[in-house]
N, C-alpha and C positions, 0 to 999 in steps of 0.2 A: 504494499499500500504506500506508505510514506517511507522513503529510504533513509532520510536524515532528519532526526528530531529537531536539530538546531535550525534547519531550514524552515520547518513548520512553525517553530517558535517565532522566528523572525517574520514569516509570512503573517502570522496572527498579530504580532505587535504593530507592524506597518499598517495593516488594515485597521486596527483599533485606533491608531494615531492619525489615520487618513492621510498617510504619507507614502502611498505606493507608487504614484506617478502612473504613466500609461502602462498597459499590459507589457509592452516591450521593455520599458524601464524597470518595471516590477520584477520581471523574470531575470533581468540582468543583475539587479540588487541581490536576488536570491541565488544567483549562479546556476540557474536552470533555464531550459528552453521555454518559449511561450507555450508550446504544446504541453509540457510537463506542468506548467503553471495552471493551464486550463484544466488539466486532469485533477490536480490537487483541489482547485476551487470546486469542481464538479463533485468530487468525493465529499467535501465539506457540505455542499448544498444538498446533495441527494441521499447520502448515507447517514449524515449527522444532522440534517435539517437545519443547517446554519444559513440564515438569510443574509447573503452577501450581494451587494449591488455595486455598480460602477457609476460614478458621476462624471459626465463629460465636462461639466463646468469646473470642478475642482481637480479633474484628472486624477482621481483616486478611487480605489475600492473602499467600501465602508460596510460596517455591520448595520443592518436595518434595525436590529433589536440588540438589547444588552446580551453580550456573550462572554462566557468565561470558559476558556479552553485549558484543560489540565492535561499535561503530558506525563505519561506513566511509562516507566521502563521496568520490565519484570525480568528477573533472573531466577535461577533455581533457588538462590539463597535469600533474596530480598526484593522488595518493591520500592522504587523511588518515584515520587511524584513532584512535579514542578508546575506552579500556576503562573 
């Protein structure tokens, strides 16, 4: 699904701050292709029901509702979460 948790964390932070830029700029900031960016956004929208929109005026993605994304890494020995 998501190959790099730090990429998803940055994606979420930039959307929350409404500082993503255009899709091309956003993908570049994340170090991924636009296609991968679209895949990640679609996963968030369709599998996790996160309401994300894009504003042509502010040239940024934004959350339409309050969102808290918690990243969890599970190993055999422990679970670590980061909000």
